[in-house]
C-alpha positions as CSV (number, residue, x, y, z in Angstrom):
1,M,-7.6,14.0,-3.1
2,T,-5.8,17.2,-2.4
3,R,-2.3,18.1,-5.2
4,Y,-1.0,17.9,-1.4
5,E,-1.7,14.4,-0.6
6,M,-1.1,13.4,-3.8
7,K,2.4,14.3,-3.6
8,R,2.7,12.7,-0.1
9,F,0.1,9.6,-1.1
10,D,2.1,6.0,0.2
11,V,1.2,3.4,-3.6
12,A,3.3,0.3,-2.3
13,S,1.5,0.2,1.3
14,A,-2.3,2.0,-0.5
15,S,-4.8,-1.5,-0.2
16,L,-5.9,-1.8,-4.0
17,A,-9.0,-0.8,-3.8
18,E,-7.7,2.5,-2.4
19,L,-5.3,2.8,-5.6
20,I,-9.1,2.1,-7.7
21,R,-10.4,5.4,-6.5
22,L,-8.0,7.5,-6.9
23,I,-7.2,6.2,-10.4
24,A,-11.1,7.3,-10.9
25,E,-10.1,10.0,-10.0
26,I,-7.3,11.0,-11.8
27,E,-9.1,9.9,-14.6
28,A,-12.3,12.4,-13.6
29,L,-9.7,15.1,-13.2
30,K,-8.3,14.4,-17.5
31,G,-11.8,14.1,-18.3
32,A,-12.3,17.8,-16.9
33,A,-8.8,18.8,-18.4
34,L,-7.5,19.6,-14.7
35,S,-4.6,17.1,-14.3
36,G,-0.7,17.3,-14.3
37,P,2.9,15.5,-13.8
38,I,2.0,15.2,-10.2
39,E,-1.6,13.2,-11.6
40,D,0.4,12.2,-14.1
41,N,3.2,10.1,-11.9
42,L,0.5,9.1,-9.5
43,L,-0.9,7.4,-12.1
44,V,0.6,6.0,-13.8
45,A,2.6,4.3,-10.2
46,S,-0.3,3.4,-9.4
47,M,-1.3,1.0,-12.1
48,A,2.3,0.1,-11.4
49,E,1.3,-1.4,-8.7
50,I,-1.5,-2.9,-9.2
51,D,-0.2,-4.9,-11.7
52,A,3.2,-6.0,-9.7
53,R,-0.2,-7.3,-6.9
54,L,-1.4,-9.1,-9.5
55,Q,1.4,-11.1,-11.4
56,P,1.8,-13.4,-8.8
57,R,-1.5,-14.3,-8.8
58,D,-1.1,-14.5,-12.9
59,A,1.5,-16.7,-12.7
60,E,-0.4,-18.5,-9.9
61,I,-3.2,-19.4,-12.5
62,A,-1.0,-20.4,-15.3
63,K,0.0,-23.1,-13.4
64,R,-2.8,-24.5,-12.7
65,G,-4.0,-24.1,-16.2
């Protein structure tokens, strides 16, 4: 994914698979020291979105015991 595409990526409408692929891609860039503020912001937003989507499931599982 290009930086232009990253700027326009809609985290809220992406599937979990797309978010996970995006995080993996950004982590690879970070490992190669090629990331910047765009990637960092998108990484945080993607991880927060995944966390928010999983919260209701966590609460439901906790209720079941």
